N, C-alpha and C positions, 0 to 999 in steps of 0.2 A: 523760418520760424513758424510755429503753429499759430494759426489765428483762432484757435479754439478757446477764446477768452471773452469775458463779459465786461471787464473794466481794466484800467491801467493805473498804477500808483507810480508817480515820478518823484525822484530826488530833485533838489533844486541846484545846489552848487556843483558845478562840473557837468551838469546835464542840461539845465535851462539858463543858468547864470554862470558866467565865467569867474573862476577864482584861481588865485595863485598862492597856495599855502606858503611856498618858499619865500615869497616877498615879505610876508609877516615874520617868518622865522628869521630871515636875514636882518630885517629892521630891528626886531627885538634884540637880536644878538649884538647888533652894532651899538644900540643905545644902552642896553642893559649890562654890557661888559661881561657877558658869559654866553655859553653855547645854549641856545633854546631849541636845538634840533629835536631833543627828546621830549620837550615840553609839549609841543603841539605840531601835529602833522596830519596828513590825510589818513594815515594808517593807525596812529595811536596818539594819546594825549594824557595829560595828568588829571587827577580827580577834580582839581580846581576848575578845569574847563568843562568836564562832564557835569559837574554840579551847576555851573552857569548855564549850560545848554539845557538842563532840565528845569531851570527856573527855581532852583533850590537856594540860590544865593543872589544878592542884588549886584548891580553894576559896581557899586562902591566896594563891596566885599571882594568882588572879583579883582578889581584893579588894585586894591590894597594887597591882595595875595600876590598879584603880578609884581608889584613894587618890591615885595619882600624877597622875591626870587632874583632881583637885579643886583648886580655887584655895584653898579653906579646908581646915583641918585636920579630918579626919573619921576616927573610929574605925571599925574593921571591923564592930563591932556595929551602929552607926548606919547604915553603908552596907548591911549585910545587911537591916536593917529596910526601908530604901528599896527595895532590890532585890526584896523580897518584896511590896511594896506593890501590885503588879499582880495578885496572886493573890486572886480573889474567891470562888471555890467551884464545886463541881460543880452541873450542871443535873440535878436528880433525875429530872425527867420524861424527859430524854434517856437517862439510865441505865436507867430502867424500859423505855424503848423498845428499847434494846440487848438487854436480857434476853429480849425477845420475838423480836427480829430474829435472834439467834444460833441460834434454833431453826430458822430458815429457811435460813440459809447461813453459811459461815465468815466471821468478821469479825476484823480486825487493827487494831492501833494503831501509828501512826508519829508521834512527837512530838519536835520540837526542844525539848530539856529540858536541865537542868543539875542538878548535885548539890544545890545550895542550894534550888532550887525543889522538887525531888522530895522532899527531906527536910521542907520546910515543909508540903507537901501531906500527907505521911505524918503529921506532927504534928497537922495540922488534922482529918483524918478517922480517924486511928488505923491501926495496922499491919494489923489484921484487915480493916477496910473497904477499904483500898487494895489488899490482896491479893485480896479478893473482886472489886474492880473490874477488876484486871488479868486475873483468871480469866474475865472475860466474853469475852476474845479468845483466839483460837488462840495467838497470840503478841503480845507488846508490844515495840515497837522505840523505846526512849527513846534519843535521839541520844548522850547522854553515856555510855551503856552500849554501844550499838551501834557507836559510833565514827564514825558518818556522819550528816550532817544534810541536811535539805531546804534548798534546792531542787535539789541536785546530782543529776543523772541517775544517776550512779554509785551513789548511796545507794539509789535506788529499784530499780536493777537488782540490787544486792546482796540487798535484802530479797526480791525476787521469786525470785531464784536459790536463796536459803536455804530458802524455803518451797515451791519447785518449782511456782510459780504461772505460769500463762499470762497475760501482760500484757493482751492484748486481751479477756480474760474478766473483768477486774477493774475496779472503780470506786474512785476515790480522791476523798475529800471533805475540803476544807480551806477556810479563810476567807481565805487569802492567795493572791493571783493568781500570784505568782512561784513558789510551790510547785506550783501546778497545772501551770505550764508545764513544770517538770522532770518531773512525773509523766506528762504527756502525751507528752513526748519519749521516755520509757521504754516507751511503748506502752499505758499505762493510759487508760481512760475517766476523765474528771474532771468534777467538779461543784463550783462554788463555793457555800459557805453564806454568803449575804448577811447583813449586820448586821440583827438583829431576827428572823431566821428560825431554825428549829430542825430538827434532823435528823428528828425525828418528823413534822414537816410535809413536809419534802423527800422523805422515803422512805416515806410512809404506804402507798403501793401495794405495798410489798414484803412486807407482812405478809399471809400467807395465811389 
């Protein structure tokens, strides 16, 4: 990999934080009484999820929408537990690597996220630890706060413009191919983190 870059933008889920989309799909299917495979996955999802991830709708509206898709009667609390089922935890070795990497170059975070998952992660690690994690980056771009989500080219361009970054001098790392396509169209260099790999392996040569 070329080291001709000035900064790196990282995805969160599947890159720094372990997720299992199938766990949520399986749980929703079981309690909802219908197949949720096409509703939400790493590759595609329904507009209800997109709107939630862009902060366009509240938690209440999102879970009401989710309830309406269920064949069975499901409470908001049960649906919230199922929605959070995919959250597995931070990769501590990757965080340790980022602590070193930030000494070498500016790093940023761009995550498709939502209020429910963000709050669940905060409860998992605690407010102080989540704040410390966010402070590893020059800036963090969580889609539900930023108002834009991957893979839209406009989202990447907005981030780059706000940070006054030259696209061709940056590298974007994600585990989803469609997100890499959007980033590349915005002018960024891209690299996919394959299943089983870790950023500390992928970027080992960047530590001086």
